[in-house]
N, C-alpha and C positions, 0 to 999 in steps of 0.2 A: 068320381071316376066311374065311367060307364062300363058295364059288363058286356063282354062280347056275346053275341047270340050265336045260334047254330050256323047261320049262313056265313057270318064273319069267320068263324073257326074253319069252316069248310073251305072258304077262299084261301085263307092262310095256309091250310094243309096242302091244297092243290098247288099254290105258288111255290111252296118249299119242296113238296114231294116229287113233282114232275121233273124238275132239274136233277134231283138226286137219283131218281130212277134212271134217267137218261145217262147220267155220268157213270153209274154202276154198269149199265149195259155197254157203254162205250169201252170202259176199261176192261171188261170181261171178254170182249169180242175181238176177233181178228178181221182186219180189213184187207181188201185187195191191194191197197197201197198203204204203207205205214204212215205216210203223211196225212192220210184221211183221219186217222185216229186223233192226231194232234190238232188238226183243224176243228174237228167236232168238239173236242174238249174246250178249246178256246171259245168257240161259238156259244156253247152252253154256259160257260162261265161268265161271259160278258153280256149276253142277252138271254137270260135264263128261260123265260117262258117261250118266247118266239124261237130261240135256238133249240129248245127241247122239242117243240112241235115240228120244226123243220127236220130235226134228226129222225124222229119217228116216221115222218112222211118220206124223206129223201135218203137219209143216212143208212137206214136199215138195208136198203138195196145195195149198198156198197160193201156189205160184209161178205166174207168168204162163205161159200156154201159148205156145210159140214157133212 
């Protein structure tokens, strides 16, 4: 059995952490349209890495200004 190196652990962490951070941010935020929150949750759950990146690039602009 091969041991994971630093790079492998870093990749695993990124693949797991980015969607979790995105989901937490989505759940804690208010959006201009309530349906946007549901759509972003579905996108991040079904395509985690790409969905998370899209959320941080596009979705953050859809949040209500506080």
